C-alpha positions in Angstrom: 1.0 -3.0 -18.6 -0.1 -3.7 -22.2 -3.1 -5.8 -21.2 -4.9 -5.7 -24.6 -1.9 -7.5 -26.1 -2.8 -10.6 -24.0 -6.5 -10.7 -24.8 -7.6 -12.9 -27.7 -4.6 -15.3 -27.8 -5.9 -18.6 -29.1 -5.8 -21.6 -26.8 -3.1 -24.2 -27.6 -2.1 -27.1 -25.4 1.5 -26.4 -24.1 1.6 -23.2 -26.1 4.0 -20.5 -24.9 3.6 -17.6 -27.3 1.2 -15.0 -28.7 0.4 -17.6 -31.4 -1.3 -19.8 -28.8 -1.0 -20.9 -25.2 -2.7 -22.9 -22.4 -3.4 -21.4 -19.0 0.2 -21.9 -17.7 1.5 -20.7 -21.0 -0.5 -17.4 -20.6 1.0 -16.9 -17.1 4.5 -17.8 -18.6 4.0 -15.3 -21.4 2.7 -12.5 -19.1 5.5 -13.0 -16.7 8.2 -13.0 -19.4 6.9 -10.0 -21.4 5.5 -7.8 -18.6 7.6 -8.7 -15.6 10.9 -10.0 -17.1 10.6 -13.2 -15.2 11.2 -16.6 -16.9 9.0 -19.3 -15.3 9.4 -23.0 -15.8 7.9 -24.2 -19.0 5.8 -27.2 -17.8 2.2 -27.2 -18.6 -0.7 -27.1 -16.2 -2.6 -29.4 -18.6 -4.1 -32.3 -16.7 -3.2 -34.9 -19.4 0.0 -35.4 -17.6 -0.3 -36.2 -13.8 3.5 -35.6 -13.3 3.1 -32.0 -14.6 0.2 -31.4 -12.3 2.2 -32.6 -9.3 5.1 -30.4 -10.4 2.8 -27.4 -10.7 1.4 -28.0 -7.3 4.9 -28.3 -5.8 6.2 -25.2 -7.5 3.2 -23.0 -6.8 2.7 -23.6 -3.2 3.5 -21.8 0.0 6.1 -24.5 1.0 9.4 -23.4 2.4 11.8 -22.6 -0.4 9.1 -22.1 -3.0 9.5 -19.2 -5.4 5.8 -18.4 -4.7 4.2 -16.9 -1.6 0.5 -17.1 -0.9 -1.0 -13.7 -0.4 -4.4 -12.5 0.8 -4.7 -9.3 -1.2 -3.6 -9.8 -4.8 -1.7 -7.2 -6.9 -1.3 -7.1 -10.6 0.7 -10.1 -11.8 -0.1 -12.5 -9.0 -1.0 -16.0 -10.1 -4.6 -17.0 -9.4 -5.2 -20.7 -8.7 -8.5 -22.4 -9.1 -9.4 -25.8 -7.6 -12.1 -28.3 -8.3 -12.7 -31.7 -6.7 -9.7 -31.1 -4.5 -7.1 -30.6 -7.3 -5.6 -27.7 -9.0 -7.6 -27.2 -12.1 -6.7 -23.8 -13.6 -4.4 -20.8 -13.3 -4.7 -17.2 -14.4 -3.1 -13.8 -13.9 -4.6 -11.2 -11.6 -4.7 -7.9 -13.6 -6.4 -5.6 -11.0 -9.9 -4.4 -10.3 -11.1 -8.0 -9.5 -10.2 -9.3 -12.9 -8.3 -12.4 -14.0 -6.7 -12.9 -17.4 -6.9 -16.5 -18.4 -7.5 -19.0 -21.2 -8.8 -22.5 -21.2 -9.7 -25.3 -23.7 -12.0 -24.0 -26.4 -11.7 -20.2 -25.6 -9.2 -17.5 -26.5 -7.6 -15.6 -23.6 -9.8 -13.0 -22.0 -10.8 -11.4 -18.8 -13.3 -12.6 -16.2 -14.6 -11.1 -12.9 -13.3 -13.1 -9.9 -16.5 -12.3 -8.0 -18.6 -14.2 -10.5 -20.1 -17.3 -8.8 -18.1 -19.9 -10.6 -14.7 -18.3 -10.1 -15.5 -17.3 -6.5 -16.5 -20.9 -5.7 -13.3 -22.4 -7.3 -10.8 -19.9 -6.1 -7.9 -21.6 -4.3 -5.8 -18.6 -3.7 -3.4 -15.9 -4.9 0.3 -16.4 -5.2 3.1 -13.9 -5.7 6.4 -14.8 -7.4 9.1 -13.9 -4.9 12.2 -15.3 -6.5 
């Protein structure tokens, strides 16, 4: 895994490249480059309620979903955060308790999932299964 390549990417709403990406775009980019998996291109930006609902439908443990909720994450699993009862953020688990993520106003980087804010908002880990 070439993790340093994914650190420092500028935040860009609906971005899907190393030139800039949002939180879903970073997951999209990581999956494409590191895992060879092409994810849907919708954004997890909350400006569009329809996209939020689609993200919730796709990344869920529902029967027929391409994602499976897991208790113990491995490198590449999606990390979902929830605030006020709604999905609010997504990142990539990169091992050793770290999440790669980006959000409005910050470049992509690593955070410890055991930090109080992230521990409090963690919704779960999801593995792409097809």
